[in-house]
NULUM-843377 format. One line per 5 residues: number of its first residue (from 1); their letters; for each residue x, y, z of N, C-alpha, C, O. Coordinates in Angstrom, 1 decimal, always signed. Example, Ala and Ser with C-alpha at 12.3 -4.5 7.8 and 13.67 -1.06 7.14 Angstrom:
BEGIN
1	AS	+13.2:-5.7:+7.8:+12.3:-4.5:+7.8:+13.2:-3.3:+7.8:+14.2:-3.3:+8.5  +12.8:-2.2:+7.1:+13.7:-1.1:+7.1:+12.9:+0.0:+7.9:+13.4:+1.1:+8.0 .
//
This chain:
BEGIN
1	MKNLV	+38.4:+231.2:-137.8:+39.3:+230.1:-138.2:+40.6:+230.3:-137.4:+41.2:+229.3:-137.1  +40.9:+231.5:-137.1:+42.2:+231.8:-136.3:+42.0:+231.1:-134.9:+43.0:+230.5:-134.4  +40.9:+231.2:-134.3:+40.7:+230.6:-133.0:+40.8:+229.1:-133.1:+41.4:+228.5:-132.2  +40.3:+228.5:-134.2:+40.4:+227.1:-134.4:+41.9:+226.6:-134.5:+42.3:+225.6:-133.9  +42.7:+227.4:-135.2:+44.1:+227.1:-135.3:+44.8:+227.2:-134.0:+45.7:+226.4:-133.6 .
6	EKLHK	+44.5:+228.2:-133.2:+45.1:+228.4:-131.9:+44.7:+227.2:-131.0:+45.5:+226.8:-130.2  +43.4:+226.8:-131.0:+43.0:+225.7:-130.2:+43.8:+224.4:-130.6:+44.2:+223.6:-129.8  +44.0:+224.2:-131.9:+44.8:+223.0:-132.4:+46.2:+223.1:-131.9:+46.7:+222.1:-131.4  +46.8:+224.3:-131.9:+48.2:+224.4:-131.3:+48.2:+224.0:-129.9:+49.1:+223.3:-129.4  +47.2:+224.5:-129.1:+47.2:+224.2:-127.7:+47.0:+222.7:-127.5:+47.6:+222.0:-126.6 .
11	DFADF	+46.0:+222.1:-128.2:+45.7:+220.7:-128.1:+46.9:+219.8:-128.5:+47.2:+218.8:-127.8  +47.6:+220.2:-129.5:+48.8:+219.4:-129.9:+49.9:+219.5:-128.8:+50.5:+218.4:-128.5  +50.0:+220.6:-128.2:+51.0:+220.7:-127.1:+50.6:+219.9:-125.9:+51.5:+219.2:-125.3  +49.3:+219.9:-125.6:+48.8:+219.1:-124.5:+49.0:+217.6:-124.8:+49.5:+216.8:-123.9  +48.7:+217.2:-126.0:+48.9:+215.8:-126.4:+50.3:+215.4:-126.3:+50.6:+214.3:-125.7 .
16	AKDAA	+51.2:+216.2:-126.8:+52.7:+215.9:-126.8:+53.2:+215.7:-125.4:+53.9:+214.8:-125.1  +52.8:+216.6:-124.5:+53.2:+216.5:-123.1:+52.7:+215.3:-122.4:+53.5:+214.5:-121.8  +51.4:+215.0:-122.6:+50.8:+213.8:-121.9:+51.3:+212.5:-122.5:+51.5:+211.5:-121.8  +51.4:+212.4:-123.8:+51.9:+211.2:-124.5:+53.3:+210.9:-124.0:+53.7:+209.8:-123.8  +54.2:+212.0:-123.9:+55.5:+211.8:-123.5:+55.6:+211.3:-122.1:+56.4:+210.4:-121.7 .
21	AQVES	+54.7:+211.8:-121.2:+54.7:+211.3:-119.8:+54.3:+209.9:-119.7:+54.8:+209.1:-118.9  +53.4:+209.4:-120.6:+53.0:+208.0:-120.6:+54.1:+207.2:-121.1:+54.4:+206.1:-120.5  +54.8:+207.5:-122.2:+55.8:+206.7:-122.8:+57.1:+206.7:-121.9:+57.6:+205.6:-121.7  +57.5:+207.8:-121.4:+58.7:+207.9:-120.6:+58.6:+207.4:-119.2:+59.6:+206.8:-118.7  +57.5:+207.6:-118.5:+57.4:+207.2:-117.1:+56.3:+206.3:-116.8:+56.1:+205.9:-115.7 .
26	GNKAA	+55.5:+205.9:-117.8:+54.5:+204.9:-117.6:+53.3:+205.5:-116.9:+52.5:+204.8:-116.3  +53.1:+206.8:-117.0:+52.0:+207.5:-116.3:+50.7:+207.2:-117.0:+50.4:+207.7:-118.1  +49.9:+206.3:-116.3:+48.6:+205.9:-116.9:+47.6:+207.0:-117.1:+46.9:+207.1:-118.1  +47.5:+207.9:-116.1:+46.6:+209.1:-116.2:+47.0:+210.0:-117.3:+46.1:+210.5:-118.0  +48.2:+210.2:-117.6:+48.7:+211.0:-118.7:+48.3:+210.3:-120.0:+47.9:+211.0:-121.0 .
31	GQRAR	+48.3:+209.0:-120.1:+47.9:+208.3:-121.3:+46.4:+208.5:-121.6:+46.0:+208.7:-122.7  +45.6:+208.5:-120.5:+44.2:+208.7:-120.6:+43.9:+210.1:-121.1:+43.0:+210.3:-122.0  +44.6:+211.1:-120.6:+44.5:+212.5:-121.0:+44.9:+212.7:-122.5:+44.2:+213.4:-123.2  +45.9:+212.0:-122.9:+46.4:+212.1:-124.3:+45.4:+211.5:-125.2:+45.1:+212.0:-126.3  +44.8:+210.4:-124.8:+43.7:+209.8:-125.7:+42.5:+210.7:-125.8:+41.9:+210.8:-126.9 .
36	KVSLE	+42.1:+211.3:-124.7:+41.0:+212.2:-124.7:+41.3:+213.4:-125.6:+40.4:+213.8:-126.4  +42.4:+214.0:-125.5:+42.7:+215.2:-126.3:+42.9:+214.8:-127.8:+42.7:+215.6:-128.7  +43.3:+213.6:-128.0:+43.4:+213.1:-129.4:+42.1:+213.1:-130.1:+42.0:+213.4:-131.3  +41.0:+212.8:-129.4:+39.7:+212.9:-129.9:+39.3:+214.3:-130.2:+38.6:+214.6:-131.2  +39.6:+215.2:-129.3:+39.3:+216.6:-129.5:+40.1:+217.2:-130.8:+39.5:+217.9:-131.5 .
41	IEKAL	+41.3:+216.7:-130.9:+42.1:+217.1:-132.1:+41.5:+216.6:-133.4:+41.4:+217.4:-134.3  +41.0:+215.4:-133.3:+40.3:+214.8:-134.5:+39.1:+215.7:-134.9:+38.9:+216.0:-136.1  +38.3:+216.0:-134.0:+37.1:+216.8:-134.2:+37.5:+218.2:-134.8:+36.9:+218.7:-135.7  +38.5:+218.8:-134.2:+39.0:+220.2:-134.6:+39.5:+220.1:-136.0:+39.4:+221.1:-136.8  +40.3:+219.1:-136.3:+40.8:+219.0:-137.7:+39.7:+218.8:-138.7:+39.8:+219.4:-139.8 .
46	KEFRK	+38.7:+218.1:-138.4:+37.6:+217.9:-139.3:+36.9:+219.3:-139.5:+36.5:+219.6:-140.6  +36.7:+220.0:-138.4:+36.1:+221.4:-138.5:+37.0:+222.3:-139.3:+36.5:+223.1:-140.1  +38.4:+222.2:-139.1:+39.3:+223.0:-139.9:+39.2:+222.7:-141.4:+39.1:+223.6:-142.2  +39.1:+221.4:-141.7:+39.0:+221.0:-143.1:+37.7:+221.6:-143.8:+37.7:+222.1:-144.9  +36.6:+221.5:-143.0:+35.3:+222.1:-143.5:+35.4:+223.6:-143.7:+35.0:+224.1:-144.8 .
51	KSIEA	+36.0:+224.3:-142.8:+36.1:+225.8:-142.9:+37.1:+226.2:-144.0:+36.9:+227.2:-144.7  +38.1:+225.4:-144.2:+39.1:+225.7:-145.2:+38.5:+225.5:-146.6:+38.8:+226.3:-147.5  +37.8:+224.5:-146.8:+37.1:+224.2:-148.1:+36.1:+225.4:-148.4:+36.1:+225.9:-149.5  +35.4:+225.8:-147.3:+34.4:+226.9:-147.5:+35.1:+228.2:-147.9:+34.6:+229.0:-148.7  +36.3:+228.4:-147.3:+37.0:+229.6:-147.6:+37.6:+229.7:-149.0:+37.8:+230.8:-149.5 .
56	TK	+37.8:+228.6:-149.6:+38.4:+228.6:-150.9:+37.3:+228.7:-152.0:+37.6:+228.8:-153.2  +36.1:+228.6:-151.6:+35.0:+228.7:-152.6:+34.7:+230.1:-153.0:+33.8:+230.4:-153.8 .
//
């Protein structure tokens, strides 16, 4: 679970960087990267939720 949390931290940082580049300078490639990593974040959050529920049982 620790690895999953570390991956989420990295993905959030990547998303923030790319999203800011799109918003601030209109970088279309950065927007595409931000959308891609947002899907990875969604999957990782679902996995975190599943593991978190298992850990509390």
